[in-house]
N, C-alpha and C positions, 0 to 999 in steps of 0.2 A: 892516849887517843883511843876512842872506841873504834869498832870495826867500820863504822860509817864516817869516821873522822869528823870533819865539819860540814859534811853534805847536808843540804836541806832535806826535809822529810815530807815530800809531797805524797799524797795517797795514790794508790793504784786505781786506774780506771778500767772498767770492764769493756772489752772490745767486742766480744761475742758471747752469746749464751751457748750452753751445751746442746748438741743435737745428735743423738745416737744413730740417727738414720744415715748420716753422711759417711762415716768411716767405711761401711761396707762398699761404698762406691769408689773409695780411694785405695783400699787395701790391695796388695798385689795378689794375683791369682796363685793359688796354692802350688801349682805345678810349674809356674814360671821360675826363671832364674832368681828373680827378686824374692819370690815366695819361698823358695828353698833357702836362700840366704837369711831371710827374716826368721824362718823356723830355727835355723842354727843359732842365730843371735839370741832368740828367745829361750832356747834350751840352756845356753850358758847363763844368761841373765836370770832365768827362773831358778836355776840351781843355786846361784849366789843369793838370790832373794830368800830362798828357803833356808839356806845354811846360816845366814846372818839375821834373819827376821827383818828384812828391809821393809817389807810391806805386809801389814796384818789386816785382819778383818775390820772393815769400817774406816780404814785410814783415808785421809784426804791428802792427796799427793799433788804438789805443785811442781811442774817440770819447767826448769829455766831454759829458755831458748835464746841462743846467741846469734842465729843466722848461719851457723856453720853446720857441717855434715854430722858432727857427733851428737849435738843436741837434737837435731832433726830426726836422726836415726833412733835416738833414745825415745822420743815421743811415739814413734810408730811401734817400737818394741813394747812400750807400756800399753799402747792401744790394743795390740794383739793379746798381750797377757791379760788385760782387763776383760777381754771378750772370752778368753779360754780358761783362765785360772779359777779354781774353786773359791779363792778369797775375793770378796767383793770390796772394791775401793773406788773412791772418786778421783777423777783425774782432771787437772786443769793446767794451763800453761801461762807463763809470764815472760815478757821481754822488757829489759831495762834499756831505756834510751839514755846513754851516758853523757850526752851533750856533745857528741861528735857530729859535726855538720856533714850531712851526706849519708848518715846511717839511716836506712829505711826500716824503721821499727814497725811501720804499718805492714810491710810485706812479711816480716817475721811473724807478727801476730796473725796475719791472714793464713799462714801455713797451718797453724793450729785450728783456726776457725773453719777452714775448708774441710777439715777432717772431723768436724763436729765437737771439737774440744773447747770448753769454756776458756776464754783467753783474756789476759789482762796486760796492761802496759803501765809502766811507771817511769816518769821523767826524773832524772837525777843530774845534778851538776857535778858529775865525777871529774870531768876534764878540768873544770875551774878549780875544784878542790885539789886535784893533783898538782896543778900549776902553783897553787898557793902553798902547798906543802913541800915543793921542791922535787918534782917528778924524776929528775935526771938520775938520781941515785939508783932506783930500782922501779922503773915505771910499770912493768908488767905485774910485779908483786903488789905494788900499791893499788893499781887499778883493780886487781882481783880482790883485794881486801875491801875496798870501797864497795864494789859490786856485791860482795858477799854480805856486807852489812845491810845494804838496801834489801837484798833478797830475804835475809833473816827477818827484818822488821816487817816487810810486806806480807810474808808468809803468816806471821803471827797475827797481823791485823786482819787478814782475810780468813783466818780460821783453818789454815792448813798445817797439819802436824808432821808432814814429810816434805822435804825439799829435794827434788831429784836433779842431779847434775850429770853431765854427759862425759865425764872422764872415763877413759878406757885403760886397758892394761899397759899400753905403752907409756901413758902418763904416769902410772904408778911406778914403772921401772925407772923412768927418767928421774922421777922425784927422789926415789931412794938413792940412786947413784949420785945425784947432785948433792944431796945432804951428806952422803959419806965422803965425797971428794972435796966439797967446799965448805961444809958446816961442821964436820967432825961428829956427826950423829947418824944413827941408823933410824930413819924415819921415812915412812912411805905414806900412801893414801889409804884411809880406812874405808871399807865398803859402807860402814854405818858409823856416823859421827854424832854423838850425843851433844846437845848444847852444854857448854861449860858452866854457865851460871843461869840456872832456872829459877827465876823469881816466882812467887806464889801466883801471880796473875799475869805475868808477861814471859812465859816460857817460850823459847825459840823452837823452831822445828828440828827434827832429826834429819840430818843431811844423809842422803843415800846416793850411792853410785852404782846402779845396776849393771853398767857395762864394764865394770872393772875387771871382769874375767874374760873380756873380749879384746882382741887385738885391733889396732888401728887399721891394719890391712883388711880385716873382715868388715869393719864399719865402712871403709872407703869402697870396698867391692859392692856392698849393698847400696850405698849412695849412688854409685855409677849405674847399677842395674835399675834403680828406681828413677834415675835422672833427676835426683833432687837438686834443686837450684839453691845455691848458697847466696847469702847477702853479704856484701863487703862490709867489714867492720867500720870502715872509714876512719880508722884511728889515725890522727895526725902525727902520732909519735911512732908509727909502725917501723919507720926506717931506722930508728934508734932503739926501739924498745925490745927487740928480740935479743935477750941477754946472751952474752958470749958463753956463759956457763952451760946453758941448755943447748946451744949450738954445738958445743964441744961434746956433750954427752950423745946427742943425736949422731954426730959424725963417728964417734967411737963405736956406737952400736951398729951402724951401717958397715963399718970395717970388719967388726967381729962376725957379723951375720954372714958376710961374704964367704968366710971359711967355716963358720959354724951355724948352719941355717936354723938350728933349734935353740939358739941361745936365748931368744926372747921367752920362749916357753919355759926354759929352765929358770930364768931369772924371775918370771912371774910365779912359778911354782914355789920358789924359795921363800917368797913373802908369806906363804902359808905353811912353811916347814922350818920353823925356827928352833934351834937348840939353845935355850937360854944359858945352860951350864957351860957352854963353850965360849961364851962372850966374856968381856973384861969389865962388865958393869956390876959393881958390888951390890947394887940394889937388886940384881937378879940372883946373885950367887951367895949373898949373905945368909947365914944360917940362924 
């Protein structure tokens, strides 16, 4: 099955044109609490972008908005970087309507439009596809895979070579621990993910995660200071879709952090400080 499974392939529709005069009206004052928090987030994101070449001169970046605080914060970080960074890039936003009744995709798209960001919407029958494929096994993973397939396709169709996702450092930590505990592999989230199969005329975008060096607490603090309004996902499976494995990891981290406040910082740092020779993977140690 491809990343889109059996989802239909409707085109994206433009919701709003770009208007660079609007962001200065919405950006937080520099000396405000939100302004200081945004500066800190941009400092971390900017360093990650430079270290891994996430955004380069002339790139066209499409930011995926979900209605949550993470992707909303990411968009404002990218807007500030776009205005301040020496590298010039185009920024747009997209929201996927997955077929969840009650999900207000228009409000999510308007968040970007109000800030002068060109915005798009694409309707996808993700819920119907999940039900047809047997969603009960791993609904969150399946939904994520289907959404990703839609985003990959639409990014390519619209001519964007970068797809920005709002994952933060806590997501990376939880992912590597889940894979170690339950899948028997050391695998985390990459700041920059190249498309696996690039055809000569249908290459997918490079996936970038600029907030991966920021912690969820930092993102949440900024969202509170900005009074960012989130949009309910309206997922009809939410009561059963929060998998027990991720819940267990979150609970474990909370318990450990109570006695070791810097444990998240240490775990995140370890993802960039790997000693291959100390591991038991023959592909790394074979001479």
